[in-house]
C-alpha positions in Angstrom: 0.0 0.0 0.0 1.4 3.4 -1.0 2.7 5.8 1.7 0.1 8.4 0.9 -2.8 6.0 1.1 -1.5 4.5 4.3 -1.2 8.0 5.7 -4.6 9.2 4.8 -6.4 6.0 5.8 -4.7 6.1 9.2 -5.6 9.8 9.6 -9.2 9.0 8.8 -9.3 6.2 11.3 -7.8 8.4 14.0 -10.4 11.1 13.3 -13.1 8.4 13.3 -12.0 7.2 16.7 -11.0 10.3 18.7 -11.4 13.4 16.6 -9.7 16.4 18.2 -10.3 16.0 21.9 -11.6 18.9 23.9 -8.7 18.6 26.4 -6.2 19.1 23.5 -8.2 22.0 22.1 -8.3 23.8 25.5 -4.5 23.5 25.7 -3.3 24.3 22.2 -6.5 25.1 20.2 -6.5 23.6 16.7 -4.5 23.9 13.5 -7.4 25.5 11.7 -7.6 28.1 14.5 -3.9 28.8 14.0 -4.4 29.3 10.3 -7.4 31.5 11.0 -5.4 33.7 13.3 -2.8 34.3 10.6 -5.5 35.1 8.1 -7.1 37.6 10.5 -3.7 39.3 11.1 -3.1 39.7 7.3 -6.7 40.8 6.8 -6.1 43.6 9.3 -2.8 44.6 7.7 -3.7 44.5 4.0 -7.5 44.9 3.7 -8.2 48.7 3.4 -11.6 50.1 2.2 -9.9 53.2 0.8 -7.7 51.2 -1.7 -8.7 50.6 -5.3 -10.4 47.4 -6.2 -7.3 46.3 -8.1 -5.1 46.9 -5.0 -7.6 45.0 -2.8 -7.6 42.1 -5.2 -3.7 42.1 -5.4 -3.3 42.3 -1.6 -6.0 39.6 -1.2 -4.0 37.3 -3.6 -0.9 38.1 -1.6 -2.6 37.1 1.6 -3.8 33.9 0.0 -0.3 33.1 -1.2 1.3 33.8 2.2 -1.2 31.7 4.1 -1.2 28.7 1.7 2.6 28.9 1.2 3.5 29.1 4.9 1.0 26.4 5.8 2.3 24.0 3.1 5.9 24.7 3.9 5.4 24.1 7.6 3.6 20.8 6.8 6.3 19.7 4.4 8.9 20.4 7.0 7.0 18.4 9.6 6.6 15.6 7.1 10.3 15.6 6.3 11.4 15.7 10.0 9.0 12.8 11.0 10.0 10.6 8.1 8.3 7.5 6.8 9.1 5.0 9.5 6.1 3.4 11.2 6.4 5.9 14.1 6.9 8.8 11.7 3.9 7.9 9.6 1.8 7.5 12.7 2.8 10.9 13.9 2.1 12.4 10.5 -1.3 10.7 10.4 -2.1 12.2 13.9 -1.4 15.7 12.5 -3.3 15.0 9.3 -6.3 13.7 11.3 -6.8 17.2 12.8 -7.5 18.5 9.3 -10.4 16.1 8.7 -13.8 16.5 10.2 -15.6 13.1 9.9 -16.3 12.7 13.6 -17.0 16.4 14.4 -19.3 16.7 11.4 -21.4 13.7 12.6 -21.5 15.1 16.1 -22.6 18.6 15.1 -25.4 17.2 12.8 -26.5 14.7 15.5 -26.7 17.6 17.9 -29.4 19.1 15.7 -31.2 15.8 15.2 -31.6 14.8 18.9 -33.5 17.9 20.1 -35.5 18.2 16.8 -36.6 14.6 17.2 -37.6 15.3 20.8 -39.7 18.3 19.8 -37.3 20.9 21.2 -37.2 23.3 18.2 -35.4 26.0 20.1 -32.4 23.8 21.0 -32.3 22.4 17.5 -32.1 25.9 16.1 -29.3 26.8 18.5 -27.3 23.7 17.5 -27.9 24.4 13.8 -26.6 27.9 14.2 -23.2 26.4 15.0 -22.8 24.8 11.6 -24.6 27.2 9.2 -24.2 30.9 8.4 -27.9 31.7 7.9 -30.4 33.0 10.4 -32.0 30.1 12.3 -34.1 32.0 14.8 -37.4 31.8 12.8 -36.9 28.4 11.1 -39.6 25.8 11.4 -38.8 22.1 11.9 -38.5 21.2 8.2 -36.2 24.1 7.5 -34.0 23.1 10.4 -33.9 19.5 9.1 -33.1 20.6 5.5 -30.3 23.0 6.7 -28.7 20.3 8.8 -28.8 17.8 5.9 -27.4 20.5 3.5 -24.5 21.2 5.9 -23.8 17.5 6.3 -23.7 17.0 2.5 -21.6 20.1 1.7 -19.1 19.6 4.6 -18.7 15.9 3.8 -17.1 17.2 0.5 -14.9 20.1 1.7 -14.3 18.7 5.2 -13.5 15.1 4.3 -13.3 14.1 0.7 -11.5 17.2 -0.6 -8.7 17.1 2.0 -8.4 13.3 1.5 -8.0 13.8 -2.2 -5.2 16.4 -1.8 -3.6 14.3 0.9 -3.5 11.3 -1.4 -1.8 13.4 -4.1 0.7 15.3 -1.9 0.7 13.8 1.6 0.6 16.0 4.6 1.6 19.2 2.7 -1.4 18.5 0.3 -4.0 18.2 3.0 -2.6 21.2 5.0 -2.5 23.4 1.9 -6.0 22.5 1.0 -7.2 23.3 4.5 -5.5 26.7 4.3 -7.4 27.5 1.1 -10.7 26.3 2.5 -10.2 28.4 5.7 -9.4 31.4 3.6 -12.6 31.0 1.6 -14.7 30.7 4.8 -13.1 33.8 6.3 -12.6 36.2 3.4 -14.2 34.6 0.4 -17.5 36.4 0.9 -19.4 38.7 -1.6 -19.7 41.5 0.9 -18.5 45.0 0.5 -15.4 44.3 2.6 -14.3 41.2 0.9 -15.7 41.4 -2.7 -12.3 42.1 -4.2 -10.0 41.3 -1.3 -11.3 37.7 -1.0 -12.0 37.1 -4.7 -8.8 35.3 -5.4 -9.2 33.0 -2.4 -12.8 32.2 -3.4 -11.8 31.3 -7.0 -8.9 29.1 -5.7 -11.3 27.3 -3.4 -13.7 26.7 -6.3 -10.8 25.2 -8.3 -9.4 22.8 -5.6 -12.9 21.6 -4.8 -14.0 20.9 -8.4 -13.2 17.2 -8.5 -13.8 16.3 -4.8 -17.3 17.8 -5.0 -18.3 15.6 -7.9 -16.6 12.6 -6.2 -18.6 13.2 -3.1 -21.8 13.4 -5.1 -21.0 10.0 -6.7 -20.2 8.4 -3.3 -23.4 9.7 -1.8 -25.4 8.5 -4.8 -23.9 5.0 -4.6 -24.3 4.9 -0.8 -27.9 6.1 -1.1 -28.8 3.7 -3.9 -29.6 6.4 -6.4 -26.5 6.4 -8.7 -28.9 6.0 -11.7 -30.2 9.5 -10.9 -26.8 11.2 -11.4 -28.0 13.1 -14.5 -30.8 14.6 -12.4 -28.3 15.4 -9.7 -26.0 17.1 -12.2 -28.9 19.2 -13.5 -29.8 20.4 -10.0 -26.2 21.1 -9.2 -25.8 23.3 -12.2 -28.5 25.6 -10.8 -27.0 25.9 -7.4 -25.4 29.2 -6.3 -22.0 27.4 -5.8 -20.2 25.6 -8.6 -19.3 22.8 -6.2 -21.6 22.7 -3.1 -24.6 21.9 -5.2 -23.2 18.5 -6.2 -23.2 16.7 -2.8 -26.4 18.6 -1.7 -28.2 17.5 -4.9 -27.0 13.9 -4.5 -28.2 13.8 -0.8 -31.6 15.3 -1.8 -32.1 12.5 -4.3 -30.8 9.8 -1.9 -33.4 10.9 0.7 -36.1 11.9 -1.7 -36.4 15.3 -0.1 -36.1 18.8 -1.4 -33.2 21.0 -0.2 -31.9 24.5 -0.6 -34.5 27.0 -1.6 -35.1 30.5 -0.1 -33.1 31.3 3.0 -32.1 34.4 5.1 -28.6 35.7 5.6 -28.2 38.7 7.9 -31.8 39.8 7.6 -31.7 39.4 3.8 -33.9 36.9 2.0 -32.1 35.1 -0.9 -34.1 33.2 -3.5 -32.0 30.1 -4.0 -33.3 27.4 -6.4 -34.7 24.2 -5.0 -32.9 20.9 -5.4 -35.2 17.9 -6.2 -38.0 20.4 -6.0 -40.9 18.0 -6.5 -40.0 15.9 -3.4 -41.3 16.3 0.2 -39.9 18.6 2.8 -37.2 17.2 5.1 -38.0 16.1 8.6 -36.0 14.9 11.6 -36.1 11.3 10.4 -34.5 12.4 7.2 -31.5 13.7 9.1 -31.1 10.3 10.6 -31.2 8.7 7.2 -28.7 11.3 5.9 -26.2 10.3 8.7 -26.5 6.7 7.6 -25.9 7.6 4.0 -22.9 9.7 5.2 -21.3 6.8 7.0 -21.9 4.4 4.1 -20.2 6.9 1.7 -17.2 7.1 4.0 -17.0 3.3 4.3 -17.3 3.1 0.5 -14.4 5.6 0.2 -12.2 3.6 2.5 -13.0 0.3 0.8 -12.3 1.8 -2.7 -8.9 3.2 -1.6 -7.9 -0.2 -0.1 -9.1 -2.2 -3.0 -7.6 0.1 -5.6 -4.2 0.0 -3.9 -4.2 -3.7 -3.5 -5.1 -4.2 -7.2 -2.5 -1.8 -8.4 
């Protein structure tokens, strides 16, 4: 089995088993937090409203290059120092596991499911607000369920499959570099007045590195959900989504559960008219979150099995 595959599978298993323990987070925070602090520092230094849009774009691109470059170089140095002995690979896998989100994603979505299933809509909304950027205060139960499922689908792509893909290609530097790009997009890749030009380069780069993983995640979800024959319909829905990538796993999950997702939503008191995915289907309910979590685990198992089988055959 190749070193990269061994490294990524071990990292995924570690993340499955223990995630990033709260005790460790309290002591040293998290690698993504460190990256985020660096981004915030550069944002404060370079992002100025009185600069021209060209200057904002250039300084945003410079910020992206510095963050991705330093993160990748740091990861490459750690990889080189640890080496490829059994102990070295295990240590590398431990670092790489912190850049995956398989366990935490499940826990966050399950934290929405439990109160929603118990009829505690207020608690479900509060739990949902931890994983989505939209206003959850006035959501009814089906909107909460749909938003949780959408978050599960989208984050399975950019929180698990995408970092795994880049880790398989380039080892620890690949997964670290990807995570830096994804964190940049989440922090400065917004179409707001402050980040429209400054974050444009980061947003486009994030679109590029997620292009293949998003479509891979849609395929895995479709196979796990038993709806692979509906991939043409999934592709059609994904093409109408606001994001060139997020629509793929969301559309696949909508078909797998036979529910409609996306649609109108509120961000910062502004209603946006997003298109429906699988529009003719029923509204999502708490039971559909539970089904989505099962599809999620099946897709992860399928990914692991495919990696192992492919490596053994090759």
